[in-house]
C-alpha positions as CSV (number, residue, x, y, z in Angstrom):
1,M,248.6,93.5,184.6
2,T,250.6,90.6,183.1
3,Q,251.3,90.1,179.4
4,T,250.5,86.6,178.3
5,T,251.1,85.0,175.2
6,K,248.0,83.1,173.6
7,A,249.6,79.7,173.5
8,Q,250.0,80.7,178.2
9,Q,246.1,81.5,178.2
10,R,245.3,78.3,176.6
11,A,247.5,76.4,178.6
12,V,245.9,78.2,181.2
13,L,242.3,77.8,179.8
14,E,243.2,73.9,180.2
15,R,244.0,73.4,183.6
16,L,241.3,75.5,184.8
17,E,238.5,73.3,183.1
18,K,240.9,70.4,183.9
19,F,240.4,71.6,188.2
20,S,236.6,72.1,187.1
21,R,235.5,69.4,186.0
22,F,238.0,67.6,189.0
23,T,236.2,70.2,191.6
24,D,233.2,70.2,190.5
25,S,231.3,67.4,188.0
26,S,233.8,64.0,188.3
27,I,231.3,61.6,190.0
28,G,228.6,61.0,187.9
29,I,225.5,60.3,190.5
30,P,223.9,56.9,189.2
31,F,220.7,56.6,187.1
32,T,220.7,60.2,187.0
33,K,222.5,62.7,184.1
34,F,223.9,64.4,187.8
35,Q,227.5,65.2,188.9
36,I,228.8,65.9,191.8
37,G,232.9,67.0,192.5
38,A,234.8,66.7,194.9
39,D,234.4,69.8,196.0
40,S,230.8,68.4,196.9
41,V,232.5,65.6,198.9
42,I,234.8,67.6,201.0
43,G,232.0,70.1,201.5
44,L,229.9,66.8,203.3
45,L,232.8,67.9,206.7
46,P,230.5,71.0,207.9
47,V,232.5,74.3,208.0
48,V,235.8,72.9,207.3
49,G,234.9,70.6,204.1
50,D,233.1,74.2,203.2
51,M,236.5,76.1,204.0
52,A,238.8,73.6,202.0
53,G,236.4,74.2,199.1
54,L,236.9,77.8,199.2
55,V,240.6,77.9,199.3
56,L,240.5,75.4,196.0
57,S,238.7,78.2,194.6
58,G,241.3,80.5,195.2
59,Y,242.8,78.4,192.8
60,V,240.8,79.3,189.1
61,L,241.2,83.1,191.3
62,V,245.2,83.3,191.2
63,E,245.2,81.8,187.5
64,A,243.0,84.8,186.3
65,Q,245.4,87.1,188.2
66,R,248.3,85.3,186.5
67,V,247.3,85.8,183.1
68,G,245.8,89.9,183.8
69,A,242.1,89.3,184.3
70,S,240.2,92.1,184.7
71,K,239.1,94.0,187.8
72,E,235.4,93.2,187.1
73,V,236.0,89.7,185.9
74,K,237.4,89.1,190.2
75,Q,234.9,90.7,191.7
76,Q,233.0,88.2,189.9
77,M,234.8,85.4,190.3
78,L,235.0,85.9,194.4
79,R,231.1,86.8,194.1
80,N,230.5,83.0,192.8
81,M,232.8,82.2,195.2
82,G,231.0,83.7,198.3
83,I,228.0,82.6,197.2
84,D,229.4,79.4,197.2
85,F,231.1,79.3,201.1
86,F,228.4,81.0,202.6
87,G,225.5,78.7,200.3
88,G,227.5,75.3,202.0
89,L,227.5,76.4,204.8
90,L,223.7,76.2,205.2
91,P,222.3,73.3,207.2
92,V,220.8,69.9,204.6
93,V,220.3,71.7,201.8
94,G,223.6,73.7,202.1
95,D,225.6,70.4,200.6
96,A,222.4,70.6,197.6
97,F,223.6,73.9,197.1
98,D,227.2,73.3,196.6
99,A,226.8,70.7,194.3
100,I,224.6,72.4,192.0
101,Y,226.4,75.8,192.1
102,K,229.4,74.8,190.6
103,A,231.6,77.7,191.4
104,N,234.3,76.5,189.7
105,T,232.8,76.7,186.8
106,R,231.5,79.5,186.6
107,N,234.7,81.1,187.1
108,T,236.6,78.9,184.3
109,R,234.1,80.3,182.4
110,L,234.0,84.1,183.3
111,L,237.6,84.1,182.9
112,K,237.2,81.9,179.4
113,N,235.0,84.6,178.4
114,Y,237.2,87.1,179.2
115,L,240.3,86.4,177.6
116,E,238.5,84.8,174.3
117,T,237.2,88.6,174.2
118,Q,241.2,89.4,174.7
119,L,242.5,87.4,171.7
120,A,239.5,88.5,169.7
121,V,241.0,92.2,169.9
122,E,243.6,92.5,167.4
123,P,245.7,95.9,168.2
124,P,245.8,98.5,166.0
125,P,247.4,98.5,162.6
126,P,249.9,101.8,162.9
127,P,249.5,104.6,161.2
128,F,251.1,105.2,158.3
129,P,254.3,106.5,158.6
130,W,253.9,110.2,156.0
131,K,256.9,112.5,158.0
132,T,259.2,109.2,156.7
133,L,257.8,108.9,153.5
134,I,257.7,112.8,153.0
135,G,261.1,113.3,154.2
136,L,262.5,110.3,151.9
137,S,261.0,112.4,148.9
138,V,262.2,115.5,150.5
139,L,266.2,113.4,150.3
140,V,265.8,111.7,147.1
141,A,264.5,115.4,145.3
142,I,267.4,117.0,146.8
143,I,270.1,114.5,145.6
144,A,268.2,114.1,141.9
145,G,268.5,117.6,141.5
146,G,272.1,118.0,142.4
147,L,272.5,115.0,139.9
148,T,270.9,117.0,137.3
149,L,273.4,120.2,138.2
150,L,276.1,118.6,138.1
151,F,275.7,116.6,135.2
């Protein structure tokens, strides 16, 4: 697992949120609150569009790998990508499904939740150095005892 800093993780999340917004909800449908993205538009092309959408979705998975996401998170991402891909292949309803499911947004949220739990976990404090304390105490006692005998 690769180690990344908090700043790097935040930069990755910022990029992925922009990417997800572009692919899943960048185009507002007039007179509604519903939004679709570039992935939905590309998905209108039968099979080829869905393949292109799957390739685009791979970007979120690559970033998850880069920041060291757990195997479970990456498996959930792959599941979301598969559901989005195969759901989009359905005739007629597939395009509507693709616009509603928003796999990239789901996967970005998964990674964000994972990284936030990682950032919230602080490493345990180091154990108290008892051996060092005892060793220094013995050394000071020997020096003090030696100095007492000399004077």
